[in-house]
C-alpha positions in Angstrom: 167.5 -36.5 62.8 168.3 -38.6 59.2 171.4 -36.6 58.7 172.5 -37.1 62.4 171.7 -40.8 61.2 174.1 -41.0 58.8 177.1 -38.7 60.9 177.3 -41.3 63.3 177.3 -44.3 61.4 180.3 -43.2 59.2 181.5 -42.1 62.6 181.4 -37.8 61.7 180.1 -36.6 64.8 179.3 -32.8 65.0 177.4 -31.3 67.7 176.8 -28.4 66.1 175.3 -29.7 63.2 172.8 -31.8 65.4 171.8 -28.7 67.1 170.6 -27.1 63.5 168.9 -30.3 63.0 166.9 -30.6 65.5 166.3 -26.9 65.9 164.8 -27.6 62.4 163.0 -30.9 63.5 161.3 -28.6 66.1 160.2 -26.3 63.9 158.7 -28.3 61.5 156.1 -30.3 64.1 155.5 -26.9 65.5 154.1 -25.4 62.1 152.5 -28.1 60.9 150.4 -28.8 64.2 149.8 -24.9 64.4 148.4 -24.5 60.4 144.8 -26.0 60.9 144.4 -23.2 63.6 142.9 -20.0 61.7 140.9 -22.5 59.2 137.0 -22.1 58.9 135.7 -25.1 61.2 134.2 -28.3 58.9 131.0 -28.3 57.2 128.3 -31.0 59.1 128.5 -34.0 57.5 125.5 -35.2 55.0 123.6 -37.4 57.1 120.5 -39.2 56.1 118.2 -36.3 57.4 119.1 -33.9 54.5 115.9 -31.8 55.6 117.4 -30.8 59.2 120.9 -30.1 57.3 120.0 -27.6 55.0 117.7 -26.4 57.4 120.2 -26.0 59.9 120.3 -21.8 61.3 123.2 -22.1 63.7 126.5 -24.1 64.7 125.6 -27.1 66.0 126.7 -28.5 69.6 129.9 -29.8 67.9 130.7 -25.9 66.7 130.5 -26.9 63.1 128.2 -23.8 61.0 125.6 -24.7 58.8 126.1 -27.1 55.7 124.2 -24.3 53.5 125.2 -21.1 53.3 122.2 -17.8 52.7 123.0 -17.6 49.3 123.6 -22.1 48.8 120.2 -22.0 50.2 119.0 -19.6 47.6 120.6 -21.3 45.0 118.8 -25.1 45.7 115.1 -23.5 46.8 115.1 -20.2 45.0 114.0 -18.3 47.7 115.6 -16.6 51.0 115.3 -18.5 54.8 113.3 -16.0 56.1 110.8 -16.1 52.8 110.5 -20.0 54.0 109.7 -19.5 56.5 106.9 -17.7 56.4 105.2 -19.9 53.4 106.5 -23.0 56.2 103.6 -20.8 58.2 101.1 -20.2 55.5 100.7 -23.8 54.4 101.6 -25.3 57.5 98.0 -26.2 58.9 96.7 -27.0 55.7 94.3 -30.5 55.7 96.6 -32.1 52.9 99.0 -32.0 55.9 97.3 -34.0 58.2 98.7 -37.2 59.6 96.0 -40.6 58.6 95.8 -43.3 60.4 97.1 -45.6 57.6 100.3 -45.6 56.3 103.9 -44.4 57.7 103.8 -41.0 58.8 104.1 -37.9 57.1 107.1 -35.5 57.8 106.4 -32.3 58.5 105.2 -29.3 55.7 108.5 -27.6 55.1 110.1 -31.2 54.2 108.0 -31.5 51.8 108.1 -27.9 50.3 112.3 -28.1 49.5 111.1 -31.1 47.8 108.8 -29.6 45.2 111.1 -25.7 45.4 114.1 -27.8 44.4 111.6 -29.6 41.2 109.9 -26.6 40.4 114.1 -24.6 40.8 115.6 -27.0 38.3 115.9 -27.8 34.8 115.7 -30.1 32.6 116.8 -33.7 34.0 118.0 -32.4 37.0 114.4 -32.6 38.3 113.2 -36.2 37.8 112.4 -38.1 40.4 115.7 -40.5 40.6 117.5 -37.0 41.2 115.2 -36.6 43.9 115.8 -39.7 45.9 119.4 -38.9 45.8 119.2 -35.6 47.0 116.7 -36.1 50.0 117.2 -39.9 50.6 113.2 -40.3 49.6 111.6 -43.3 48.8 110.1 -44.2 45.3 107.0 -42.6 44.6 107.4 -40.4 47.9 108.1 -37.7 45.7 105.3 -37.2 43.6 102.8 -37.5 46.9 105.0 -34.9 48.3 104.6 -32.4 45.3 100.9 -33.8 45.2 100.6 -32.6 48.3 102.2 -28.9 48.3 100.8 -27.9 45.2 97.5 -28.3 47.0 98.7 -26.1 50.0 100.5 -23.5 47.9 96.5 -23.3 46.0 95.0 -22.0 48.5 97.1 -18.9 49.1 95.6 -17.9 45.6 92.9 -15.1 46.9 95.9 -13.7 48.8 98.9 -13.6 46.2 97.4 -13.5 42.4 93.9 -11.1 42.2 93.4 -8.0 40.3 93.3 -5.1 41.7 90.5 -3.2 42.7 89.5 0.4 41.9 91.4 1.8 44.6 94.9 -0.3 44.2 93.9 0.6 39.9 94.2 4.0 40.7 97.5 3.6 42.7 98.8 1.9 40.1 98.0 4.6 37.3 99.4 6.9 39.5 102.8 5.4 39.9 103.0 4.5 35.9 101.9 7.8 35.3 104.4 9.4 37.2 107.2 7.0 35.2 106.6 7.1 32.0 103.9 10.1 31.7 101.3 7.2 30.8 97.5 8.1 31.8 95.2 5.6 33.8 97.5 2.5 32.4 97.2 0.1 35.1 99.0 -3.0 33.7 101.0 -5.1 30.8 100.3 -7.5 28.6 102.7 -9.9 26.8 102.8 -13.5 25.9 105.9 -15.9 26.2 106.4 -20.1 25.4 107.0 -22.4 28.0 108.9 -25.2 26.1 108.0 -29.0 26.4 110.7 -31.4 26.8 109.0 -34.5 24.9 106.7 -34.1 21.3 102.8 -34.5 22.6 101.6 -37.7 22.4 98.4 -36.2 20.8 97.3 -35.9 17.1 96.9 -32.3 17.5 100.8 -32.5 17.8 102.3 -29.8 15.8 100.0 -27.2 17.0 102.5 -27.3 19.7 105.3 -26.5 17.6 105.7 -22.6 17.8 107.6 -21.0 16.3 110.9 -21.0 18.6 112.0 -23.0 21.3 109.9 -26.3 19.2 107.1 -27.4 21.3 106.3 -25.5 23.7 103.1 -24.0 25.0 102.2 -20.2 25.2 101.1 -18.3 28.5 99.5 -14.5 28.6 100.8 -12.7 31.7 99.2 -9.7 32.5 101.6 -7.8 35.0 101.7 -4.2 37.0 104.3 -2.1 37.7 106.0 -3.9 40.5 106.3 -6.8 38.4 103.4 -8.9 40.4 101.3 -11.0 38.3 98.0 -10.2 37.9 96.5 -12.2 35.7 97.3 -14.9 33.3 95.8 -17.6 30.4 98.1 -20.8 30.0 97.9 -24.1 28.2 97.3 -23.0 24.7 99.7 -24.2 22.2 102.9 -23.2 21.0 101.5 -21.7 17.9 99.1 -19.8 18.8 99.4 -15.8 18.6 99.8 -14.0 21.7 96.6 -12.0 20.5 93.9 -15.2 20.0 94.3 -15.9 23.7 94.3 -12.6 24.8 90.6 -12.2 23.2 89.5 -16.1 24.9 91.3 -14.4 28.2 88.3 -12.9 30.5 89.8 -9.7 29.9 88.6 -9.2 26.3 85.5 -11.7 27.0 84.3 -9.5 29.8 86.3 -6.3 29.7 83.5 -4.1 32.1 84.4 -7.0 34.9 88.3 -5.6 34.4 88.5 -2.3 33.5 86.6 1.2 34.5 86.3 3.5 32.4 89.6 4.9 30.3 91.5 2.5 31.7 94.0 0.1 29.8 96.5 -1.9 29.6 100.1 -1.7 27.2 100.9 -4.5 24.8 103.4 -5.0 21.7 102.7 -4.7 18.2 101.0 -8.3 18.3 97.7 -7.1 19.8 94.9 -5.8 18.7 93.5 -2.3 19.8 91.0 -1.8 21.7 89.8 0.8 24.6 90.9 -1.6 27.4 94.5 -2.5 25.3 97.0 0.1 23.6 99.3 -1.5 21.2 102.4 -0.2 19.9 102.3 0.4 16.1 102.5 -2.4 13.9 105.7 -1.5 10.9 104.8 -3.2 7.3 107.8 -4.7 5.9 109.9 -2.4 3.9 108.4 0.8 5.0 108.8 2.9 7.8 106.5 4.5 10.5 105.8 8.3 10.5 108.1 10.1 13.1 105.2 11.2 15.8 104.3 7.1 15.8 108.0 6.2 16.1 108.4 8.2 19.2 104.9 6.3 20.4 106.2 3.0 20.1 109.6 4.8 21.8 107.2 5.6 24.4 105.4 2.6 25.3 108.6 0.6 25.1 109.9 2.1 27.7 107.3 1.1 29.4 106.4 -2.8 28.9 109.7 -3.8 29.5 108.1 -3.9 33.1 106.6 -7.1 31.6 109.7 -8.5 29.7 111.3 -8.1 32.9 108.4 -9.9 34.8 109.0 -12.9 32.4 112.2 -13.5 32.6 112.6 -13.2 36.9 109.5 -15.8 36.7 111.0 -17.9 34.7 114.9 -17.4 35.7 113.5 -18.2 39.1 111.7 -21.2 38.0 113.6 -23.0 35.7 110.6 -26.2 35.5 109.0 -23.1 33.5 111.7 -23.5 30.9 111.9 -27.2 30.1 108.7 -28.8 30.9 109.3 -32.5 31.0 105.4 -33.6 31.9 104.4 -35.0 28.6 101.0 -33.8 26.8 98.3 -37.2 26.1 95.2 -37.5 25.2 94.7 -37.8 29.4 92.8 -34.8 30.7 94.9 -35.2 34.1 98.7 -34.5 32.3 97.9 -30.9 30.7 95.8 -30.4 34.7 99.2 -31.6 36.4 101.6 -29.1 35.0 98.6 -25.9 34.6 98.4 -27.2 38.5 102.4 -26.0 38.7 102.1 -23.4 36.5 99.8 -21.3 38.8 102.2 -22.4 42.0 105.0 -21.1 40.1 102.4 -17.6 39.4 101.6 -17.6 43.1 105.1 -18.1 44.6 106.4 -15.7 42.4 103.8 -12.6 44.0 104.0 -13.8 47.7 108.2 -13.4 46.7 107.8 -9.8 45.4 105.5 -8.9 48.3 108.4 -10.4 50.3 110.6 -7.7 48.5 112.7 -10.4 46.7 112.6 -8.4 43.7 116.1 -9.4 42.8 118.0 -12.8 42.0 121.6 -13.2 41.0 122.6 -12.5 37.0 123.6 -16.0 36.7 120.0 -17.5 36.7 118.4 -15.1 34.0 118.8 -16.4 30.8 118.3 -14.5 27.0 115.2 -17.4 26.0 112.8 -15.8 28.5 112.0 -13.1 27.1 111.1 -11.4 23.8 112.3 -8.9 22.4 110.2 -6.0 22.1 111.0 -5.5 18.6 109.9 -8.8 17.9 106.7 -8.0 15.9 107.1 -5.0 14.2 107.6 -6.8 11.2 103.7 -7.8 11.2 101.2 -7.0 8.5 100.1 -3.8 9.0 96.6 -3.0 11.5 94.5 0.0 9.7 92.2 -0.3 13.2 95.1 -0.2 15.3 97.2 2.3 13.8 93.9 4.4 14.0 93.1 3.7 17.6 96.7 4.3 18.4 96.7 7.4 16.9 94.2 9.2 18.5 96.1 7.6 21.6 98.7 9.8 21.0 96.0 13.2 20.7 94.6 12.5 23.9 98.2 11.9 25.2 99.3 15.6 24.1 96.1 17.0 25.5 
């Protein structure tokens, strides 16, 4: 149209050029009006009710699709929508969510659970109270109340999702391990891991929390089965504590007859001492080589013990809070209790999700620091007792 104006002004009119300009003008507006036809509908705009928006499953009345896709929901809350719905149904009627006559009315348990899952599903400063307030539009102190209530509700599921296997289940576990790894009577795998602390403990024994890596940390003992269920754990020990020391002080070692029947045992790495209920790998003296049959035995064990590495990796990858605990440990016992309560909830949730067949996690969740290399402890000083016991175990396996 600009060119037509110029031609009219200069007196050089042309019907053909005017027709071509008009055709291009009509074509331009036709393309411009149709450029959004094949695009997806806009997402729902954020409002103050972030909880309802995140839980939206279908298109709303305006045709807007859910703000969070299934993958985005999994990334934010560390579990699928189906598992989230079932977890809500399990804790929905817990007394901690009962409304009281004083103070503001509680939000639904599902909303409080979302705050908790976002907290333990975020590593570092991303789970701080200001960040949670910005995400959920919650008030100061509200997030702490939500987390405290959800912790109590999830702990009520302990007897359902965190149990030592009974006799029938132990026979089933040992049968599966025998079929997969040719190791008879084994009912689980033992390993230790470190949970890093974000800050130095404010205690006189702070130096004890300085571990062999990660700086200040807590040591945790994990006992799992072949399906990566955590059947026993012991947390709260300083990061400098050896895995075997923690195991010796566990109920499994103190009262083994309450947990193991005759010939039943756990597999562990070379950090553990041998016992009738614990079969560790052979330890290798620095600069020395193990006999070939010992190497073969270690290889046989390592193929099975990698299950414990996978379990710990999945547990810490699903709940990154375990990688960087931001609660400062002080002389006040409540600081340590708060950490242990959260650790227990992550164990219960881990087992819950395994039983809900959520065994696989996105690869970008995994971190190499979550696990310890299987041969890390192979250079520990030689233990004659362990070698003699394990040598007998080799003979038993041959028979």
